[in-house]
C-alpha positions, 0 to 999 in steps of 0.5 A, spaced: 585 842 490 578 837 489 573 835 493 572 827 497 568 825 491 574 826 486 581 822 486 587 827 486 594 826 481 600 828 482 607 826 481 610 825 487 606 823 494 610 824 499 607 820 506 609 824 512 611 830 514 617 829 519 625 829 518 625 826 512 618 826 508 619 835 508 625 835 505 623 829 501 617 834 498 622 841 497 627 837 494 622 834 489 618 841 488 624 845 487 625 840 481 619 842 477 614 835 480 607 837 483 609 835 490 603 832 495 606 832 501 601 828 507 602 829 515 598 826 520 599 832 525 597 840 524 604 841 523 611 839 519 617 837 523 615 830 526 620 828 531 623 834 531 618 838 533 612 832 535 617 828 540 621 834 541 627 831 540 633 836 540 639 838 539 640 834 532 646 829 534 653 832 531 655 829 524 661 833 523 668 833 521 673 838 524 667 843 524 664 841 517 657 837 517 658 831 512 650 833 510 649 839 507 644 841 502 637 842 504 640 840 512 644 846 512 639 851 509 634 849 515 639 849 520 641 857 517 634 860 516 634 858 524 640 861 526 639 867 523 632 868 527 636 866 533 632 859 534 638 855 531 645 855 533 652 853 531 656 850 537 664 851 538 664 842 537 661 844 529 654 841 531 649 846 527 643 842 530 641 847 536 635 849 535 628 850 537 622 846 536 616 850 535 620 855 530 622 850 526 615 848 525 614 855 521 621 854 518 619 847 515 612 850 512 615 856 510 621 852 505 615 847 503 610 853 501 616 857 498 617 850 493 610 849 492 608 842 495 601 842 497 600 839 504 594 835 507 594 835 514 591 831 519 591 825 514 593 817 515 594 812 510 588 808 509 589 803 503 596 803 498 594 801 491 598 796 488 597 795 480 602 790 478 607 790 482 607 799 483 605 802 487 600 807 483 597 811 489 594 812 496 587 812 500 587 816 506 582 817 511 581 823 515 575 827 518 572 829 512 573 821 509 576 818 504 581 821 499 584 817 493 591 820 491 593 817 484 602 818 485 607 817 479 611 816 485 611 815 492 616 816 497 615 813 505 617 817 509 613 814 516 618 813 519 615 806 520 615 804 513 607 804 513 606 805 506 611 800 504 608 794 509 601 795 507 604 794 500 607 788 501 614 790 502 619 786 506 621 788 512 626 786 518 624 789 526 628 789 532 635 786 534 636 779 532 640 778 538 634 780 543 629 776 542 627 782 537 626 787 541 626 794 539 630 799 541 627 804 548 622 810 546 623 815 549 616 821 552 621 827 552 619 834 556 621 842 557 622 845 564 621 853 564 623 858 568 629 855 570 635 859 573 640 856 568 646 861 570 644 857 577 644 850 574 651 850 571 654 853 576 651 847 581 653 842 576 660 845 576 660 844 583 659 838 584 664 836 579 661 836 572 660 839 566 654 844 563 656 850 559 652 856 558 646 858 554 645 856 548 649 849 549 648 846 555 647 839 556 648 834 562 647 827 562 647 821 567 646 814 566 647 808 572 654 806 572 657 811 569 660 815 575 657 821 572 657 827 577 649 827 578 649 820 579 649 820 587 643 826 587 638 821 583 640 815 587 638 819 594 632 821 591 630 813 589 632 812 597 628 818 598 622 815 595 622 821 590 625 817 583 624 809 581 630 805 580 628 806 573 628 813 573 635 814 573 637 809 568 637 814 562 637 822 565 640 827 559 638 835 558 639 841 553 638 848 553 633 851 547 637 856 543 631 861 542 628 860 548 632 863 554 630 860 562 628 854 559 631 846 558 629 840 554 630 833 556 632 827 553 628 822 558 625 819 561 626 813 557 621 807 556 623 800 556 617 796 556 613 794 550 617 798 545 614 796 538 613 803 535 608 799 530 603 797 536 598 802 538 597 799 545 604 800 546 604 807 544 599 808 548 602 805 554 609 808 553 605 816 553 602 814 559 608 811 562 612 817 560 608 822 563 608 818 570 616 819 569 615 826 568 611 828 574 617 824 578 623 828 574 620 835 576 619 834 583 626 831 583 628 837 578 624 842 583 627 839 590 634 837 589 637 841 583 638 849 585 635 853 579 629 849 578 625 852 584 621 856 580 620 852 574 615 848 570 613 843 565 612 847 559 610 842 555 611 834 553 611 831 547 606 830 543 609 824 539 613 818 543 620 818 541 620 812 536 628 809 534 627 803 530 621 799 528 620 797 521 626 797 516 625 795 509 629 790 506 632 794 500 636 793 494 642 794 499 642 793 506 647 798 510 651 792 516 655 794 521 660 792 519 660 798 514 659 803 519 665 800 523 669 800 517 667 806 514 665 803 507 664 808 501 660 807 495 659 810 488 652 811 490 652 814 497 647 820 498 649 821 505 655 821 509 655 819 517 660 819 522 655 818 528 656 812 532 652 805 533 648 808 538 643 802 540 638 804 546 637 797 549 630 796 551 634 791 557 637 795 563 644 795 564 646 794 557 648 801 555 654 799 560 656 793 555 656 797 549 661 797 544 659 805 540 663 803 535 666 809 534 670 811 527 677 813 528 677 821 528 676 825 521 673 818 519 666 816 516 662 812 513 656 812 507 649 811 505 648 808 498 641 810 494 641 803 494 638 803 501 632 807 499 630 803 494 625 796 496 628 790 493 621 788 491 615 793 489 616 798 483 614 806 484 616 806 491 622 809 494 623 809 502 626 815 507 628 817 514 630 811 520 626 805 516 630 805 510 635 798 509 639 796 514 641 791 520 640 792 526 646 796 528 647 799 522 640 802 523 642 805 530 648 809 527 643 813 521 637 814 524 639 822 527 636 827 524 641 829 519 642 823 515 634 823 515 634 830 511 638 828 507 636 821 505 630 825 504 633 830 499 636 824 495 629 821 495 626 827 492 631 828 487 631 821 485 623 821 484 625 827 480 629 824 476 625 818 475 620 822 472 623 826 468 627 819 464 621 814 465 625 810 469 624 805 476 628 807 482 631 801 481 633 803 474 635 809 476 644 811 476 645 812 483 652 815 481 648 820 477 643 822 483 649 823 487 652 828 481 645 831 481 646 832 489 652 834 489 651 840 484 645 841 488 650 843 495 650 835 498 657 834 500 659 828 497 664 830 492 
C-alpha cells in the first residue's frame, strides 16, 4: 500500500475503527470505493470492544429493531456462533466483545477495506475549505493519505476539530460539564445460578444466562442497595462507588459477568489526556474495591476473579459538531420525523451527570410506547467544511439529544449513512452538503435499512 516516503490516494478515508467507523468503511467499500480505515488500536470495535460496552442498549419496537442494515448483519453473525443473542424483549445486542473483534475484521476485509492500525491523526490537510487528506503518525513515522472524501468517526470529532469545524461540548446548563465516564470490567469463574438465586431471594430480578442483569443506584430502593451500603459501612466500598452499579451476562462467555461500572464523575473531559489518565487510574482502584465487595458479599462470586478491565475509558459525550441541522431534545421528546432521516431511535434521554445524586432528578424523556424519533442526514454534515462527514456520538445534536442517540445501534446507522453518502458524493461529483438526503434515505432503504 506504499511506504512512508510516499503518500497514498484513496476515495474514502475513515478515521476511527469503532462502532460508526467500521460500518462506514464497509458501506463505502461495498459501493465500489477504495476505502482506507484508520484505527488507533490493533483491532476494531472502539467502545464496544476496547471499552467493553456490552450489551447494546435496546432500540426496537414490538421486538423489531429500528436500525437494521449492517447493524443487524453484525448481530446475526454473532448469534450464529453463540457469541450474540436475541433477548425475549427483542434486543439483539447481547454480544461477546472479544468475538466482535473477529466479526468486524472479517466484514471489513470481505468488503475490501484497507486497514491501518496503531495510527493517530497528526494533521488535517485543508485546501480551500475542504478536507483534502490526513497526515497520520505512528511508529513508522508519518504517512500522508489524500482522500476524495473523509469520514470522521473518531468519537470525539478529532478530524473536524483539527479542520476548524465549530463544535459544542458539555451541558450548557451545568457549567459545560460533560457526562460521567465509565471504566468497565469483567469478572470470571462466577457461579451464575447462585448469583441469580441470591438476587431473587432479596426481591430482585436477575434473569438467567445469557440474559442476566442487575443494577443499583443510590436512592432508587433497588434490592442491592442495602448490601452496597453495608459494604460502605464496613469500609470495603466508598460512598461514591455505589452511585452506579450494574452487571450483565455475556453470550459465549458462561461463568462471566460484564460490569457497567465504576462510573467516573470527576475530571470528565474525554478530549483531555490528563482527565483520561486520571479516569483510568481511578477506575482501576474502584474496580479493585468492587472485586473485594463481590467476593465477600454476593454468593456465587467466592471463586471469581477479574478477567479483564477495559483498554479504553468509556466516554459518553465530548465534542459535538455544529452541523447543517442540530438535533434538539424537543425533536427527541416529540418524536420528530425528517425527509432525510438516516436512523430511528426510541432510546430515551439518558444523561449520566457528573454531579452525584442528579440521576434522582432526571426526566428521562421516554417516548410513548411504540413511538420513535428520527435523525436527519444533515446532522452528519458540518456547517463549515467540505469533503467531510461525521459519524458516531459526535454528530450535530444538543447535549440532551446526544444522550438519547449515542447508543451503538444508532452509531452504526450513522456510519452506514456516512459511508453510503460518501460513495454517492463521489459518484455524482457532489459535496456532502449538496447530496440529497432524500436520495440517500432511499438508497439506505434499498440496502436493508428500516427507513420506509
